[in-house]
C-alpha positions in Angstrom: -3.4 7.5 1.7 -6.5 5.6 2.3 -9.6 4.6 0.3 -12.8 2.9 1.2 -13.5 -0.4 -0.6 -16.9 -1.7 -1.5 -15.7 -4.7 -3.6 -13.7 -7.8 -2.8 -10.9 -7.0 -5.2 -9.3 -3.8 -6.5 -6.1 -1.9 -6.9 -4.7 1.5 -5.9 -2.0 3.4 -7.6 0.6 5.1 -5.4 2.5 7.8 -7.3 5.8 8.6 -5.6 7.3 12.0 -5.5 9.8 12.6 -8.3 12.7 13.0 -5.8 12.1 9.7 -4.1 15.1 7.3 -3.9 13.6 3.8 -4.6 16.7 2.3 -2.8 15.5 4.0 0.4 11.7 3.4 0.1 9.2 0.8 1.1 5.5 0.7 0.5 3.4 -0.7 3.3 -0.2 -1.6 2.8 -2.8 -2.9 5.1 -6.5 -3.8 5.1 -8.8 -2.9 8.1 -12.2 -4.4 8.8 -14.9 -1.8 8.9 -16.3 -1.3 12.4 -13.7 -2.4 14.8 -10.9 -1.4 12.4 -8.9 -4.6 13.1 -6.1 -5.2 10.6 -7.0 -8.3 8.6 -4.1 -8.2 6.0 -0.8 -6.4 5.5 2.2 -6.4 3.3 5.3 -4.5 2.5 7.3 -4.1 -0.7 10.8 -2.5 -1.1 10.6 -0.3 -4.2 14.2 -1.1 -5.2 13.0 -4.8 -5.6 9.7 -3.9 -7.2 11.2 -1.5 -9.8 12.8 -4.5 -11.3 
């Protein structure tokens, strides 16, 4: 999933499939600079940890 951003801050909702096992899933996100597409930021979150 990707979305262009025209603001400095924002959020994106990722809706997992109903049969996804959170213990086996990680969401990885990154931000790319327009033009040369260089990755300028990235993070990963295990869903088992994030689900609380």
